[in-house]
C-alpha positions as CSV (number, residue, x, y, z in Angstrom):
1,M,-18.7,-100.7,-49.3
2,T,-19.1,-103.4,-52.3
3,E,-16.1,-105.4,-53.2
4,S,-16.6,-104.0,-56.6
5,S,-16.5,-100.3,-55.3
6,L,-13.4,-101.2,-53.0
7,S,-11.8,-102.4,-56.4
8,Y,-12.5,-98.9,-58.2
9,Y,-11.0,-97.0,-55.2
10,L,-8.2,-98.9,-54.9
11,F,-7.2,-98.5,-58.6
12,R,-7.7,-94.9,-58.5
13,V,-5.4,-94.6,-55.5
14,L,-2.6,-97.0,-57.3
15,G,-3.0,-94.9,-60.3
16,S,-2.2,-92.0,-58.3
17,L,0.8,-93.4,-56.2
18,A,2.5,-95.5,-59.0
19,P,3.9,-92.9,-61.0
20,L,5.8,-91.4,-57.8
21,V,7.5,-94.8,-57.0
22,P,11.1,-95.1,-58.7
23,R,11.1,-97.7,-61.4
24,R,13.6,-100.1,-59.5
25,V,11.7,-99.9,-56.3
26,G,8.2,-100.4,-57.8
27,Y,8.9,-103.5,-59.5
28,R,10.6,-104.8,-56.2
29,L,7.3,-104.1,-54.4
30,A,5.4,-105.7,-57.3
31,D,7.3,-109.0,-57.0
32,A,6.9,-109.0,-53.3
33,I,3.2,-108.2,-53.9
34,G,2.8,-110.9,-56.3
35,L,4.4,-113.6,-53.7
36,V,1.7,-112.7,-51.0
37,A,-0.9,-112.5,-53.7
38,F,-0.1,-116.2,-54.8
39,H,-0.4,-117.4,-51.3
40,L,-3.3,-115.1,-50.7
41,Y,-5.6,-115.8,-53.7
42,S,-5.4,-119.8,-53.6
43,G,-8.2,-120.4,-55.7
44,S,-6.7,-118.5,-58.5
45,A,-3.5,-120.0,-57.6
46,T,-5.0,-123.4,-58.1
47,T,-6.6,-122.6,-61.3
48,L,-3.2,-121.1,-62.7
49,E,-1.2,-124.4,-61.5
50,D,-3.8,-126.6,-63.4
51,N,-3.6,-124.4,-66.6
52,L,0.1,-124.7,-66.2
53,S,0.1,-128.5,-65.6
54,H,-1.3,-129.1,-69.1
55,V,1.9,-126.7,-70.5
56,L,4.3,-128.9,-68.2
57,K,2.9,-132.5,-68.2
58,N,5.9,-133.9,-69.7
59,E,8.6,-131.6,-68.4
60,G,8.1,-130.7,-64.7
61,D,6.9,-132.1,-61.4
62,E,4.3,-130.3,-58.8
63,T,7.3,-128.3,-57.6
64,T,8.2,-127.0,-60.8
65,V,4.4,-125.9,-61.6
66,Q,4.6,-124.3,-58.3
67,T,7.6,-122.3,-59.0
68,K,6.5,-120.9,-62.6
69,A,3.1,-120.3,-60.8
70,R,4.8,-118.1,-58.2
71,Q,6.8,-116.3,-61.1
72,V,3.4,-115.7,-63.2
73,F,2.0,-113.8,-60.1
74,S,5.1,-112.0,-59.8
75,N,4.8,-110.9,-63.5
76,L,1.3,-110.2,-63.2
77,S,1.9,-107.9,-60.3
78,K,4.6,-106.2,-62.3
79,N,2.0,-105.6,-65.2
80,Y,-0.1,-103.9,-62.9
81,F,2.6,-101.5,-61.7
82,D,3.1,-100.7,-65.5
83,L,-0.6,-100.2,-66.1
84,F,-0.7,-98.0,-63.1
85,R,2.4,-95.9,-64.0
86,S,2.4,-95.8,-67.8
87,H,-0.3,-92.9,-68.1
88,A,2.3,-90.5,-66.5
89,L,5.1,-91.7,-69.1
90,S,5.9,-89.5,-71.9
91,D,5.8,-91.3,-75.7
92,E,9.6,-91.1,-75.5
93,E,9.8,-92.8,-72.2
94,I,7.4,-95.4,-73.5
95,S,9.5,-95.8,-77.1
96,A,12.4,-96.4,-75.0
97,S,11.4,-99.0,-73.0
98,V,10.2,-101.5,-75.7
99,N,12.3,-103.2,-78.0
100,I,10.5,-104.4,-81.3
101,V,11.4,-107.4,-83.4
102,G,9.5,-107.3,-86.9
103,L,8.5,-103.9,-87.1
104,E,9.5,-103.3,-90.4
105,R,7.1,-106.6,-91.6
106,L,4.5,-104.8,-89.5
107,Q,4.6,-101.6,-91.7
108,Q,4.9,-103.6,-95.0
109,L,1.5,-105.2,-94.1
110,L,-0.4,-102.0,-93.2
111,A,1.0,-100.3,-96.4
112,Q,-1.3,-103.1,-98.1
113,G,-4.3,-100.8,-97.0
114,K,-6.4,-103.6,-95.5
115,G,-5.7,-103.1,-91.8
116,L,-4.1,-105.7,-89.6
117,I,-5.3,-108.2,-87.0
118,L,-2.9,-108.7,-84.4
119,T,-3.7,-111.8,-82.2
120,T,-1.8,-112.6,-79.0
121,G,-2.5,-114.1,-75.5
122,H,-2.3,-112.9,-72.0
123,F,1.3,-113.3,-72.2
124,G,4.3,-111.1,-70.9
125,P,4.0,-107.4,-70.6
126,F,0.7,-107.3,-72.8
127,D,0.2,-103.6,-72.1
128,A,3.6,-103.1,-74.0
129,L,1.4,-104.0,-77.0
130,V,-0.4,-101.0,-76.7
131,H,2.6,-98.7,-76.7
132,I,3.3,-99.7,-80.4
133,A,0.6,-97.3,-81.3
134,A,2.7,-94.2,-80.2
135,I,5.6,-95.6,-81.9
136,L,3.6,-96.2,-85.3
137,N,1.7,-93.3,-84.7
138,L,-1.5,-95.4,-85.8
139,K,-4.5,-96.1,-84.2
140,I,-5.1,-99.9,-82.6
141,T,-8.5,-100.9,-81.5
142,V,-8.8,-103.5,-78.9
143,P,-11.7,-105.4,-77.3
144,A,-11.5,-105.5,-73.6
145,E,-13.2,-107.4,-70.9
146,H,-16.0,-105.5,-69.4
147,L,-15.1,-105.0,-65.7
148,Q,-17.8,-104.1,-63.1
149,P,-18.7,-101.6,-61.9
150,E,-18.9,-99.4,-64.9
151,R,-16.7,-96.8,-63.3
152,L,-14.0,-99.2,-63.0
153,Y,-14.3,-100.2,-66.6
154,E,-14.0,-96.5,-67.6
155,Y,-11.2,-95.9,-65.5
156,V,-8.9,-98.8,-66.6
157,C,-9.9,-97.6,-70.2
158,R,-8.6,-94.3,-69.2
159,L,-5.2,-95.7,-68.1
160,R,-4.6,-97.7,-71.3
161,A,-6.1,-95.5,-74.0
162,R,-4.4,-92.5,-75.2
163,N,-4.8,-90.7,-78.7
164,W,-4.3,-93.9,-80.3
165,I,-6.0,-96.6,-78.5
166,T,-9.8,-97.2,-78.7
167,L,-11.2,-99.6,-76.1
168,M,-14.4,-101.2,-76.6
169,P,-16.2,-104.0,-74.7
170,V,-16.0,-107.2,-75.7
171,D,-19.4,-108.1,-75.0
172,G,-21.0,-105.3,-77.0
173,P,-21.2,-104.3,-80.4
174,L,-18.2,-104.9,-82.6
175,L,-18.8,-103.1,-85.9
176,G,-16.0,-100.6,-84.8
177,L,-13.5,-103.5,-85.5
178,F,-14.7,-103.7,-89.4
179,R,-14.6,-100.0,-89.5
180,A,-11.1,-99.9,-88.1
181,L,-9.8,-102.3,-90.6
182,R,-11.3,-100.6,-93.5
183,R,-9.5,-97.2,-92.2
184,G,-6.3,-99.4,-92.3
185,E,-5.6,-99.7,-88.7
186,I,-4.9,-102.3,-86.3
187,V,-7.1,-104.4,-84.5
188,A,-5.7,-106.5,-81.6
189,L,-7.3,-109.7,-80.0
190,A,-6.4,-112.0,-77.5
191,A,-6.7,-115.8,-78.5
192,D,-6.3,-117.7,-75.2
193,R,-9.7,-116.9,-73.5
194,D,-13.2,-117.1,-74.6
195,I,-14.8,-114.5,-72.5
196,T,-18.1,-114.7,-74.4
197,H,-18.3,-118.3,-74.6
198,S,-18.8,-118.2,-78.3
199,G,-15.9,-119.6,-79.7
200,I,-14.8,-123.2,-80.9
201,V,-13.5,-126.4,-79.1
202,V,-9.8,-127.1,-80.4
203,D,-6.9,-129.2,-79.2
204,F,-4.6,-127.0,-77.1
205,F,-1.5,-128.8,-75.3
206,G,-3.3,-132.1,-76.0
207,A,-6.7,-131.6,-74.8
208,P,-10.0,-130.0,-75.8
209,A,-10.1,-126.3,-74.7
210,R,-12.8,-123.7,-75.9
211,L,-10.9,-120.7,-77.5
212,P,-12.0,-117.6,-79.3
213,D,-12.2,-117.8,-83.1
214,G,-13.3,-113.9,-83.6
215,H,-9.9,-113.1,-84.9
216,V,-10.0,-115.8,-87.7
217,Q,-13.5,-114.8,-88.6
218,L,-12.6,-111.2,-88.8
219,A,-9.8,-111.9,-91.2
220,L,-11.9,-114.2,-93.5
221,R,-14.6,-111.8,-93.8
222,T,-12.4,-108.9,-94.4
223,G,-9.2,-110.0,-95.8
224,A,-7.0,-108.3,-93.2
225,P,-3.7,-110.2,-92.6
226,V,-3.3,-111.8,-89.3
227,V,-0.1,-111.5,-87.4
228,T,0.6,-113.3,-84.0
229,C,2.6,-111.0,-81.6
230,F,4.0,-111.8,-78.1
231,G,5.7,-109.8,-75.6
232,L,8.5,-110.9,-73.3
233,R,9.5,-109.2,-70.0
234,Q,13.0,-109.2,-69.7
235,A,15.1,-109.4,-66.7
236,D,15.4,-105.6,-66.3
237,N,11.8,-105.3,-66.8
238,S,11.9,-103.8,-70.3
239,S,9.7,-105.3,-72.5
240,S,10.5,-107.0,-76.2
241,L,7.6,-107.3,-78.8
242,Y,8.0,-110.1,-81.4
243,F,5.9,-109.6,-84.6
244,E,5.9,-113.0,-86.5
245,S,5.2,-113.5,-90.2
246,P,1.7,-113.2,-91.0
247,L,-0.1,-116.6,-91.2
248,E,-1.2,-118.2,-94.4
249,L,-5.0,-118.4,-94.2
250,E,-6.6,-120.9,-95.5
251,A,-9.9,-120.2,-97.7
252,T,-11.5,-123.3,-99.2
253,G,-14.9,-121.8,-99.2
254,D,-16.1,-124.1,-96.3
255,F,-16.4,-121.1,-93.7
256,E,-16.7,-123.4,-90.4
257,R,-14.0,-125.7,-92.0
258,D,-11.5,-122.6,-92.8
259,V,-12.2,-121.1,-89.2
260,R,-11.2,-124.4,-87.4
261,A,-8.3,-124.8,-89.5
262,N,-6.8,-121.3,-89.2
263,V,-7.8,-121.3,-85.4
264,G,-5.3,-124.4,-85.1
265,K,-2.4,-122.3,-86.6
266,V,-2.8,-119.6,-84.3
267,V,-2.8,-122.2,-81.4
268,A,0.2,-123.7,-82.8
269,R,2.1,-120.7,-82.4
270,M,0.6,-119.9,-79.2
271,E,1.7,-123.1,-77.8
272,D,5.4,-122.6,-79.2
273,W,5.4,-119.3,-76.8
274,I,3.9,-120.6,-73.8
275,R,5.8,-123.8,-74.0
276,R,9.0,-121.9,-73.8
277,Y,7.8,-119.2,-71.3
278,P,5.4,-120.8,-69.1
279,E,6.0,-118.2,-66.4
280,Q,5.0,-115.5,-68.5
281,W,1.6,-116.9,-69.7
282,L,-0.7,-115.0,-67.3
283,M,-3.8,-117.1,-67.3
284,L,-5.6,-117.1,-63.9
285,H,-9.0,-118.2,-65.5
286,P,-9.8,-122.1,-66.4
287,V,-9.0,-122.8,-70.0
288,W,-9.6,-126.4,-70.3
289,R,-13.0,-126.8,-67.9
290,D,-15.3,-125.6,-70.6
291,G,-13.8,-127.8,-73.5
292,Q,-14.9,-130.8,-71.6
293,H,-18.2,-130.4,-72.7
294,G,-17.4,-130.3,-76.4
295,N,-19.1,-128.4,-79.3
């Protein structure tokens, strides 16, 4: 059996068992599994520590970085527990587990009829972002990493997708994003990992990093507002979602210049949240390595 096939069957087993585990017990187990994973997957842990060293370079020593990295693995493990159990929760249970700040602002922007681009990072309980669809009774389209094998990708999509969620592979045609905005719906995009290697190099925590620019390009081409959104896992493992004020996008007519300037605005907001809560930035992939090669 290949490693990818093993991952598929493991996900299927966890998706069946997690809903049977009491919530409090599940999070304790997830915390313990995260600690084991931190030591077991040394390569990912090293990459994570390198990422965090950029964030904490003026505030923490090696011990602090390692402590934050272990907390990241714990939070990531809890996210997987959320993923594997959420498909068995009712809409009422989902709504009760998420506290939303800025919902009225979001609704006002949607009332303009241009759709809405939500941009966030691999930060906090990011699956909670999907839950706002049930609360708003509105569809959200989300480009997702195209996992392999295909049946694993399809299974993860089924776990995350309810009646309100449309997931599409990030490496495929993205015409559906334009169509969703024309229907006045929400498109959610991550701004801290350039999976397709088609982004631009910008300053991120004082060093060049290649980051996505699709969210800004989409906004400039459609006129849809861009709202940054970040979730926080609370001490009791509930989720809080913060929808910030819409970005004031620059549109001078110089498209390349405007894309770079507006990506910088998104990056500034990401830096603020990551700097305040580094243990909730769940980035196990190298962020700064590609940036060393310039544009």
